C-alpha positions as CSV (number, residue, x, y, z in Angstrom):
1,X,26.8,18.1,100.4
2,X,29.8,15.8,98.7
3,X,29.9,12.4,98.3
4,X,31.9,10.0,100.1
5,X,33.7,6.9,98.8
6,X,31.3,4.7,101.1
7,X,28.0,6.7,99.5
8,X,29.1,6.0,96.0
9,X,30.2,2.4,96.4
10,X,25.7,2.0,97.8
11,X,25.0,4.0,94.8
12,X,26.9,1.5,92.4
13,X,25.3,-1.8,94.2
14,X,21.8,0.1,94.5
15,X,22.4,0.5,91.0
16,X,23.5,-3.0,90.1
17,X,20.7,-4.4,91.9
18,X,17.9,-2.4,90.2
19,X,19.2,-3.8,86.8
20,X,18.9,-7.1,87.8
21,X,16.0,-6.8,89.4
22,X,14.9,-5.1,86.7
23,X,15.7,-8.2,84.2
24,X,14.4,-10.0,86.6
25,X,10.8,-8.6,86.3
26,X,10.9,-7.9,82.8
27,X,11.4,-11.9,82.5
28,X,8.6,-12.7,85.7
29,X,5.9,-9.9,83.6
30,X,6.9,-11.6,80.5
31,X,7.7,-15.7,80.7
32,X,7.9,-16.1,76.7
33,X,10.2,-13.3,76.5
34,X,13.5,-14.2,75.2
35,X,16.0,-13.5,77.7
36,X,18.9,-12.5,75.5
37,X,16.7,-9.6,73.4
38,X,15.7,-8.3,77.1
39,X,19.6,-8.4,78.3
40,X,20.2,-6.8,75.3
41,X,17.5,-3.9,75.6
42,X,18.8,-3.5,79.3
43,X,22.4,-3.5,77.7
44,X,21.8,-1.1,75.4
45,X,19.7,1.2,78.0
46,X,22.7,1.0,80.2
47,X,25.0,1.9,77.5
48,X,23.0,5.0,76.2
49,X,23.0,6.0,80.1
50,X,26.7,5.6,80.7
51,X,27.4,7.4,77.5
52,X,25.3,10.3,78.6
53,X,27.1,10.3,81.9
54,X,30.6,11.0,80.4
55,X,30.2,13.7,78.1
56,X,33.0,16.2,78.2
57,X,32.3,19.4,78.7
58,X,32.4,22.6,76.6
59,X,36.4,23.8,77.1
60,X,38.4,21.5,75.3
61,X,41.7,22.5,77.2
62,X,39.5,20.5,80.6
63,X,41.9,18.5,82.4
64,X,39.0,16.7,83.9
65,X,37.9,15.7,80.6
66,X,40.6,14.5,78.8
67,X,40.7,11.3,79.1
68,X,37.2,11.4,77.6
69,X,37.0,14.1,75.4
70,X,36.9,11.4,72.4
71,X,34.2,9.5,71.0
72,X,37.0,6.6,71.0
73,X,38.8,7.6,74.4
74,X,34.9,7.8,75.6
75,X,33.9,4.2,73.9
76,X,38.1,2.6,75.3
77,X,36.6,3.7,79.0
78,X,33.4,1.9,78.7
79,X,34.6,-1.3,77.0
80,X,37.1,-1.4,80.1
81,X,34.7,-1.3,82.4
82,X,32.4,-4.1,80.6
83,X,35.4,-6.0,80.5
84,X,36.4,-5.5,84.3
85,X,32.5,-6.1,85.2
86,X,32.2,-9.0,83.2
87,X,35.6,-10.6,84.4
88,X,34.0,-10.0,88.5
89,X,31.2,-11.3,87.4
90,X,30.0,-15.1,89.0
91,X,28.4,-16.1,85.6
92,X,31.8,-15.2,83.9
93,X,32.8,-18.5,83.6
94,X,30.3,-21.9,83.0
95,X,30.7,-25.4,83.5
96,X,29.2,-25.9,80.1
97,X,32.1,-23.3,78.6
98,X,33.9,-25.0,75.8
99,X,37.3,-24.4,76.7
100,X,36.6,-25.7,80.5
101,X,39.0,-28.9,80.9
102,X,38.7,-32.1,83.1
103,X,40.7,-33.7,84.5
C-alpha cells in the first residue's frame, strides 16, 4: 500500500506530538530533572533516528540517494530541517529575547 500525502502528514504530526508527550511525561515523572537535559536527550535520540533513516543504499550511482550520499550532505539536510522547524515553532521567539525591540 502506498502512503498518501495526507497519511504522511498525519504520521509527521503524530510523531511530533509523541515526542512532545515523551518530554512532558519524563518531566512529570522526574520533577527535579533539568528540562535542558531532557530536551537534549530527546534531541540526541531524534538525531540518531533521523540519521539512521537517511542512510544511502549500496548503489553509489543511485539518483534517489544522491543528495544524502555523504555524511556532510546528510548533516546539511538535517541542519536545514532543524532550522525550518525551529523558525516555524511558536517558541522560536520569546518576549525575553535580548534582541526584542521595545517601543
